[in-house]
C-alpha positions as CSV (number, residue, x, y, z in Angstrom):
1,M,-3.5,43.3,-87.7
2,A,-6.6,44.2,-89.7
3,E,-6.7,47.6,-91.0
4,N,-10.3,49.2,-90.1
5,K,-11.5,50.5,-93.4
6,E,-14.0,53.0,-93.1
7,L,-17.3,52.6,-95.5
8,V,-18.6,55.3,-97.3
9,P,-21.6,55.9,-97.7
10,E,-23.4,54.9,-101.1
11,K,-25.3,58.5,-101.6
12,Y,-21.0,59.6,-101.4
13,D,-18.7,56.5,-103.2
14,V,-17.8,58.3,-106.4
15,N,-15.9,55.6,-107.8
16,A,-19.1,53.0,-107.2
17,K,-21.0,56.1,-109.5
18,W,-18.7,56.1,-112.0
19,D,-18.2,52.2,-112.3
20,A,-22.0,52.6,-112.9
21,C,-22.1,54.7,-115.2
22,L,-19.3,53.6,-117.5
23,D,-20.3,50.1,-117.7
24,L,-24.6,51.9,-118.2
25,T,-23.1,53.6,-120.8
26,V,-21.3,51.1,-122.6
27,R,-23.7,48.5,-122.4
28,R,-26.7,50.4,-124.1
29,F,-24.3,52.1,-126.7
30,V,-23.2,48.3,-128.1
31,Y,-26.9,47.5,-127.6
32,S,-28.3,50.5,-129.3
33,S,-25.6,50.4,-131.8
34,F,-26.5,46.3,-132.5
35,A,-30.5,47.6,-132.7
36,G,-30.0,50.2,-135.6
37,A,-27.3,48.4,-137.3
38,F,-30.3,45.6,-137.4
39,G,-32.3,48.0,-138.5
40,G,-30.5,49.6,-140.8
41,L,-29.7,45.4,-142.7
42,L,-33.4,45.6,-142.5
43,F,-35.2,48.5,-143.8
44,F,-32.6,50.0,-145.8
45,R,-30.3,49.5,-149.1
46,S,-27.9,52.3,-149.8
47,P,-24.7,51.9,-147.2
48,V,-25.3,55.4,-146.6
49,T,-28.5,55.0,-144.7
50,R,-28.0,52.1,-142.8
51,W,-24.8,53.8,-141.8
52,A,-26.7,56.5,-140.5
53,S,-29.7,54.1,-139.1
54,L,-26.5,53.0,-137.3
55,A,-25.2,56.0,-135.9
56,F,-28.8,57.2,-134.7
57,G,-28.9,53.9,-132.9
58,A,-25.7,55.1,-131.0
59,G,-26.3,58.2,-130.2
60,I,-30.2,57.1,-128.6
61,G,-27.8,54.8,-126.8
62,I,-25.3,57.5,-125.1
63,G,-27.9,60.4,-124.6
64,S,-30.2,57.5,-122.8
65,A,-27.1,56.8,-121.2
66,Y,-25.9,60.7,-120.2
67,T,-29.1,61.1,-118.5
68,D,-29.7,57.9,-116.2
69,C,-25.9,59.0,-115.1
70,S,-26.7,62.5,-114.9
71,H,-29.7,61.3,-112.3
72,I,-26.9,59.0,-110.7
73,F,-25.0,61.5,-109.6
74,N,-27.0,64.0,-109.0
75,G,-29.7,62.5,-107.5
76,N,-33.4,62.2,-108.8
77,P,-34.7,65.9,-110.3
78,A,-37.2,67.9,-108.4
79,K,-40.7,67.7,-110.1
80,S,-42.3,70.2,-111.6
81,A,-45.2,71.3,-111.0
82,P,-48.2,70.2,-112.4
83,L,-49.8,72.6,-114.6
84,K,-53.0,74.7,-113.4
85,V,-55.6,74.7,-115.6
86,D,-58.5,77.6,-115.1
87,D,-61.9,76.7,-114.1
88,A,-63.1,79.3,-116.4
89,P,-64.8,78.5,-120.1
90,A,-62.9,79.7,-122.8
91,P,-63.7,82.7,-124.8
92,V,-66.2,81.9,-127.4
93,D,-65.4,84.4,-130.6
94,G,-66.6,87.5,-130.4
95,Q,-66.4,87.9,-126.5
96,E,-63.9,87.9,-124.1
């Protein structure tokens, strides 16, 4: 007999979300680390600055993956209301 598997809506499929986030994190970490290492080899002479460039690239990759994963799990954040600008002219020195 064939089993009837209940399909979970994509919105609630946590396993798929974790898979997507892990894939995204690993790819961005590796690619940005390579970019940082290449930039370090291209622009810097000291080994310390080359390692710092690699670490900076890795940090950018992890940070961008974290941001995208938070959007995947929580949905897109609500857009903030645009700032309202008064139509009144700016005060001139000596006048209020």
